[in-house]
C-alpha positions in Angstrom: -29.2 -7.1 0.3 -27.1 -5.9 3.1 -23.3 -6.1 2.0 -20.0 -6.6 4.4 -16.9 -6.1 3.1 -13.8 -6.8 4.2 -10.3 -5.6 2.5 -6.9 -7.6 3.1 -3.7 -6.9 1.6 -2.3 -3.9 -0.2 -3.9 -0.9 -0.7 -4.0 -1.4 -4.8 -6.6 -4.0 -3.1 -8.4 -1.1 -1.3 -8.7 1.0 -4.5 -10.5 -2.5 -5.7 -12.9 -2.6 -2.9 -14.0 1.1 -2.9 -14.8 0.3 -6.6 -16.9 -2.5 -5.5 -18.5 -0.7 -2.7 -19.5 2.4 -5.1 -21.0 -0.3 -7.5 -22.9 -2.2 -5.2 -24.0 0.9 -3.8 -25.3 2.0 -6.7 -27.4 -0.9 -7.7 -29.0 -0.5 -4.6 -27.5 -2.9 -1.9 -27.0 -1.6 1.5 -23.3 -2.0 2.9 -23.2 -2.4 6.8 -19.7 -2.6 9.2 -20.7 -5.5 10.6 -20.6 -9.1 9.2 -22.7 -10.3 11.6 -25.6 -8.2 10.3 -25.1 -8.5 6.5 -26.2 -11.0 4.3 -23.6 -11.4 2.2 -19.7 -11.0 3.0 -17.5 -10.2 0.4 -13.5 -10.7 1.1 -11.4 -8.8 -1.0 -8.1 -11.5 -0.4 -4.4 -11.2 -0.6 -1.8 -13.8 -2.3 1.2 -12.0 -2.0 3.2 -14.0 0.6 2.6 -16.7 2.9 1.3 -14.7 6.0 -1.4 -13.4 3.6 -2.6 -16.4 2.1 -2.8 -17.3 5.5 -4.8 -14.5 6.8 -7.4 -14.5 3.6 -7.7 -18.8 4.0 -9.1 -17.8 7.8 -11.0 -15.3 7.2 -12.7 -16.9 4.4 -13.4 -19.9 7.1 -14.6 -17.2 9.7 -17.2 -16.0 6.9 -17.9 -20.0 6.3 -18.5 -20.6 10.3 -21.1 -17.4 9.8 -23.0 -18.8 7.0 -23.0 -22.6 8.5 -24.6 -21.0 11.6 -27.1 -19.0 9.9 -25.8 -15.8 10.0 -24.6 -14.8 6.3 -26.3 -15.7 3.3 -23.4 -16.1 0.9 -20.1 -15.5 0.4 -17.7 -14.0 -2.5 -14.2 -14.6 -2.2 -13.1 -11.9 -4.5 -8.9 -10.3 -5.3 -5.9 -11.9 -5.5 -6.0 -15.8 -3.8 -9.5 -15.7 -5.5 -7.7 -15.5 -8.7 -4.5 -17.7 -7.8 -6.2 -20.4 -6.3 -9.9 -20.3 -7.5 -10.1 -24.4 -8.1 -9.0 -24.8 -4.3 -10.8 -22.4 -2.8 -14.2 -24.1 -4.3 -12.5 -27.5 -3.2 -11.7 -26.8 0.3 -13.6 -23.8 1.4 -17.5 -25.0 -0.1 -19.2 -22.1 1.7 -17.8 -19.8 -0.4 -20.5 -19.1 -3.5 -18.8 -16.6 -5.6 -15.7 -16.2 -6.9 -14.5 -12.8 -8.5 -10.9 -12.5 -9.9 -8.4 -9.6 -9.9 -9.4 -8.6 -13.2 -13.4 -9.0 -12.9 -13.9 -6.4 -10.2 -17.3 -5.2 -12.4 -19.3 -8.8 -12.0 -19.3 -8.1 -8.2 -23.2 -6.8 -8.8 -23.5 -9.9 -10.6 -22.1 -12.2 -8.2 -24.2 -10.7 -5.5 -27.4 -11.5 -8.0 -25.9 -15.0 -8.2 -26.4 -15.4 -4.5 -29.6 -13.9 -4.7 -30.7 -16.8 -7.1 -29.0 -19.6 -5.7 -26.2 -19.9 -8.0 -22.7 -20.9 -7.8 -20.0 -18.7 -10.2 -16.6 -18.2 -11.1 -16.2 -14.5 -12.6 -12.4 -15.0 -14.2 -11.4 -13.0 -16.4 -7.5 -13.1 -18.5 -5.3 -11.5 -16.1 -4.2 -9.6 -19.4 -7.4 -8.2 -20.1 -8.9 -4.8 -19.9 -8.6 -3.2 -17.0 -11.3 -1.8 -14.6 -11.2 1.9 -13.8 -13.5 5.1 -13.6 -15.7 3.7 -11.1 -17.4 5.3 -8.6 -15.8 4.7 -5.3 -16.9 4.6 -1.8 -13.7 5.8 -0.3 -13.2 3.9 3.1 -9.9 6.1 4.4 -12.1 8.9 6.3 -12.4 11.0 3.2 -9.4 13.3 3.9 -6.6 10.7 1.8 -7.3 8.5 -0.5 -5.2 6.2 -3.1 -4.8 6.2 -6.5 -4.2 3.5 -8.8 -2.5 4.3 -11.5 -1.5 1.3 -13.2 -1.9 -2.5 -12.5 0.3 -5.7 -13.0 4.2 -6.2 -13.5 6.4 -6.7 -16.0 9.7 -7.2 -13.6 9.2 -10.8 -13.4 11.5 -10.9 -10.0 12.3 -14.5 -9.0 10.5 -14.5 -5.7 7.5 -12.7 -6.9 4.3 -14.1 -8.3 2.3 -11.0 -8.7 2.2 -11.1 -12.6 0.8 -14.7 -12.9 -2.3 -13.6 -11.4 -2.3 -9.6 -11.7 -0.9 -9.8 -15.3 1.6 -7.2 -17.2 2.1 -4.0 -16.8 -0.7 -1.8 -17.9 -1.3 1.8 -17.4 -4.8 3.5 -16.7 -5.0 6.8 -19.3 -4.0 9.9 -17.7 -7.4 11.6 -18.7 -9.2 9.3 -16.2 -6.9 9.5 -13.6 -7.4 13.3 -14.0 -11.0 13.0 -13.4 -11.0 10.2 -10.7 -8.6 12.4 -8.8 -10.8 15.6 -9.3 -13.7 13.8 -8.2 -12.4 12.7 -4.8 -11.1 15.7 -4.1 -14.4 17.7 -5.4 -15.4 15.1 -1.9 -13.0 16.6 0.5 -9.8 14.5 0.0 -6.7 16.5 0.4 -4.0 14.1 -0.3 -3.2 11.5 -2.7 -1.3 9.0 -3.0 -0.5 7.5 -6.0 0.3 3.4 -6.2 0.8 0.3 -8.2 2.7 -2.3 -8.5 5.2 0.1 -9.9 4.7 3.7 -10.3 7.6 4.7 -11.9 7.0 2.7 -15.4 3.4 4.8 -15.3 2.8 5.4 -19.5 5.5 3.5 -21.1 2.9 1.1 -22.4 0.3 3.7 -23.4 2.8 6.8 -24.5 5.8 5.2 -25.5 7.4 7.0 -22.6 7.7 7.2 -18.8 4.6 9.7 -18.0 5.1 9.8 -14.3 6.0 13.2 -13.7 3.5 14.8 -16.1 0.8 13.2 -13.8 2.1 14.6 -10.6 2.3 18.4 -12.5 -1.3 17.6 -13.7 -2.4 16.4 -10.5 -0.6 19.2 -8.7 -3.0 21.6 -10.7 -6.4 20.9 -8.8 -6.6 23.7 -6.5 -8.2 21.8 -3.7 -6.0 19.1 -3.2 -2.9 20.2 -0.7 -0.8 16.6 -0.9 0.6 14.1 -3.5 2.7 11.1 -2.2 4.7 8.4 -4.2 4.9 5.2 -3.4 6.2 1.6 -5.1 8.9 3.8 -6.6 11.5 0.6 -8.5 15.3 2.4 -8.0 16.3 1.6 -11.6 13.0 3.9 -13.0 13.2 7.1 -11.0 14.9 9.6 -13.4 15.8 13.1 -13.3 12.5 14.1 -15.0 10.8 12.7 -12.1 13.6 13.8 -9.4 13.4 17.3 -10.5 9.3 17.2 -10.6 9.1 16.2 -7.0 12.0 18.6 -6.2 10.0 21.8 -7.6 6.4 21.1 -6.8 5.2 22.1 -3.6 2.5 19.8 -3.3 4.5 16.7 -3.6 5.9 15.4 -0.4 9.7 14.6 -0.5 8.9 11.3 0.3 9.4 8.3 -1.4 8.6 4.8 -1.2 11.5 2.5 -2.6 11.5 -0.8 -2.3 15.5 -2.2 -3.1 14.8 -5.8 -1.5 18.4 -6.3 -1.0 21.7 -4.6 -0.7 24.1 -7.6 -2.1 25.0 -8.1 -5.6 24.7 -11.6 -5.7 21.2 -11.6 -3.7 20.0 -8.5 -6.0 20.8 -10.6 -9.5 19.4 -14.0 -8.0 16.2 -12.1 -7.3 16.2 -10.7 -11.2 16.5 -7.5 -9.8 17.6 -4.5 -12.3 20.0 -2.5 -9.6 23.2 -3.5 -7.7 24.6 -2.1 -4.7 26.4 0.9 -6.5 23.1 1.9 -8.5 21.4 1.8 -4.7 23.6 4.2 -3.4 23.4 6.1 -7.2 19.8 7.2 -6.7 19.8 7.6 -3.1 22.4 10.2 -3.5 20.9 11.9 -6.8 17.4 12.2 -4.0 18.7 13.4 -1.2 21.0 16.3 -3.4 18.1 17.6 -5.1 15.9 17.3 -1.7 17.8 17.3 1.6 14.9 16.6 3.7 13.3 13.6 1.7 12.2 10.7 3.7 13.0 7.8 1.9 10.9 4.5 2.8 12.0 0.9 1.7 11.3 -3.1 2.1 14.1 -5.8 2.5 14.0 -9.1 2.1 16.1 -11.8 4.6 16.7 -15.2 4.2 16.5 -15.6 0.1 18.1 -18.4 -1.2 21.5 -19.2 -1.2 22.1 -15.6 1.6 24.9 -16.2 3.2 26.4 -14.2 6.2 28.4 -12.2 3.9 25.2 -11.1 2.2 23.7 -10.1 5.8 26.9 -8.1 6.8 26.4 -6.5 3.0 22.7 -5.8 4.2 23.1 -4.3 7.7 26.3 -2.4 6.6 24.3 -0.5 3.8 21.5 0.0 6.4 24.0 1.3 8.6 25.4 3.8 5.8 22.5 4.8 3.9 20.2 5.4 7.1 16.7 5.1 6.1 13.9 7.2 7.2 11.5 4.3 6.9 12.0 0.7 6.4 10.5 -3.1 6.7 11.9 -6.5 6.6 9.9 -9.3 5.6 11.5 -12.9 5.4 11.8 -14.8 2.2 8.3 -16.5 1.0 9.1 -19.4 -1.0 5.9 -19.3 -3.7 4.6 -21.5 -5.8 5.4 -21.2 -9.8 8.5 -18.9 -9.0 11.7 -19.1 -10.1 13.2 -18.5 -6.5 11.2 -21.8 -5.4 12.7 -24.0 -7.0 16.2 -23.1 -6.1 18.6 -24.8 -3.6 20.1 -23.6 -0.7 16.5 -22.6 1.0 17.4 -21.2 4.0 15.1 -22.4 7.1 12.5 -20.1 8.7 14.5 -19.6 12.4 17.5 -18.2 10.4 15.3 -16.0 8.3 13.7 -14.4 11.2 16.8 -13.9 13.2 18.6 -12.2 9.8 15.2 -10.0 10.1 15.5 -9.0 13.7 19.2 -8.3 13.3 18.5 -6.0 10.6 15.6 -4.1 12.5 17.2 -4.2 15.4 19.9 -1.8 13.3 17.0 0.2 11.6 15.5 0.8 15.2 18.1 2.7 16.8 18.8 4.7 13.3 14.7 5.3 13.1 14.8 6.4 17.3 17.8 9.0 16.7 16.4 10.3 13.7 13.2 10.8 15.3 14.7 12.9 18.3 16.9 15.0 15.9 13.3 16.3 14.7 13.1 18.4 18.0 12.4 21.9 17.4 11.3 21.9 13.9 8.3 23.4 12.3 6.1 20.9 10.4 2.8 20.9 8.9 0.6 18.0 9.8 -2.9 16.4 8.8 -4.8 15.3 11.6 -5.9 11.9 11.9 -8.4 12.0 14.6 -8.6 12.3 17.9 -7.4 10.3 20.8 -9.6 8.5 23.4 -8.0 10.9 26.6 -9.8 12.1 29.6 -6.8 12.5 31.6 -6.6 16.0 30.8 -10.4 17.5 30.1 -9.0 21.5 28.9 -6.5 19.7 26.2 -6.8 17.1 23.5 -4.6 14.9 22.0 -4.6 14.5 17.8 -2.7 11.7 16.1 -1.3 13.8 13.2 0.5 12.5 10.1 3.6 14.6 8.9 5.3 14.6 5.3 7.4 12.1 6.2 4.6 9.6 7.3 2.3 7.5 4.9 -0.7 6.0 6.3 -0.9 2.3 7.8 3.0 2.1 7.9 4.2 4.9 9.2 4.5 6.9 12.5 2.6 9.9 14.6 3.0 12.9 15.9 0.9 13.3 18.9 -0.3 16.7 19.2 -2.2 18.2 22.3 -3.9 21.2 22.0 -7.2 23.3 23.6 -8.1 23.7 19.8 -10.9 21.9 18.5 -9.3 20.0 15.0 -11.1 17.9 12.7 -10.4 15.0 10.6 -8.1 16.4 8.0 -7.5 19.6 8.9 -3.7 20.5 8.1 -2.1 22.7 11.2 1.4 24.0 11.4 3.3 22.6 14.8 6.3 22.8 16.5 8.1 19.1 17.3 8.5 18.9 21.1 9.7 15.5 21.4 10.3 12.0 20.3 8.7 8.8 21.5 10.6 5.8 20.1 9.4 6.2 16.2 6.6 8.7 16.8 6.7 12.6 17.8 5.1 14.7 19.8 4.3 18.5 19.7 2.7 21.6 19.8 0.5 24.1 17.7 1.8 26.8 16.2 -0.5 28.2 14.3 -3.5 26.9 11.8 -2.9 26.7 8.0 -5.5 28.9 5.9 
């Protein structure tokens, strides 16, 4: 059968998608990019916040319309929304044939087989069951970078977050499995590995009795063809001296860290169930910057959490001004089913959540522009992401590139103008010539070996 995949939500979900693609391909199914050319559409859904749920539901409805029009034989709803709201999907979107939960990705072939048989099943395993890992993946990120999911689930139980209810408790993937998977990815052209999990910094505690992220990083860096390693989803309270030292001394690890802090007011952080206060956050940021003065720190914040006052917002704004994060995103609080925060008093109206979000982002925008301008004149290694369509200068090409400060999909680009023919995944050295708001411009200096 011809199978089309739509992967929604986070990069962790994308790894699940790539494993399911690999399993279907191994069983003889053809993968196509256009749903209108497919027999079966698989939607790997997200259920993190209300906007993500709405996107997943709308996509399933859209696929349902194609099926009703006779352009699809079947639909599979997979992933977080499927695990969390399987009953509701079955009742409200009857066009969906098969439901595959978060721990049932290895059942994707059976789910497609059921469609051929005319069946309708739910493949839903306990959320704390065995992990699915070590499967052949079809990498969908272009082949020069890939995500390596090192753990599943979370033990933190932040009061606003429902993830443990459909992803289970924290479980690490064995180190030898990750090393094998990384080697295979690099043998197939991957130059940058991006480590992801609900929380990467706790890696190994459940399997080995101690945090093993620094050891995993060191072993991954021994893969000769690997250029870069990037860390996402690092909880601030778990960033220890071993990790900082490995990042500072290992040349293959990008001086970049994604460290979601969510707020800076002690009162709100306590209500959120976070394990760090304002002083703790300042301490870990100072330690990171002392060890790596050039480190790029990305974080995420939430505005409009229940009970948030103007004083709390002022504390947050001042914190952003003082810390001068390199990259920052702000979400409005999403009231999620079956979470402690959903039951809290003093819920904030949406208009005020958005106003507070916009106020924080206005501050960060100015910081980001200033930081981008300060890069002018520097020499940086960049990874080519692709050629920009531009017919105005036939003797020159413009390429979108990423510096070590830029993670795929969430950060900016350096736009490189050159008369050289470059390929996606090439690593070249450039001189930064200027800044365009969040993005940089540059010219080629010399190509890396």
